[in-house]
C-alpha positions, 0 to 999 in steps of 0.5 A: 887265418888258420893255424899251421904247426911249423915244420918238424926238425929231421933231428932233434937232440936234448941232454941234459941242458943240450938242444941240438936241432937239424932242420934238414937232413944233410944231404951233401955230407951224407953223399960224401961219407957213403962215398968215402966209406965204400971206396974204402971198403972196395980198396980193402976187400980187392987187397985181400 
């Protein structure tokens, strides 16, 4: 049986004893945050 390496995580952060691993990109979170930021920027820009 051939040896296969496990998939690399999306993000891996190690600070001292703290270890955070995110396996997949949070696509829905990115989409929601970008929609909120863009609509807020548009409201601010048009209110000037």
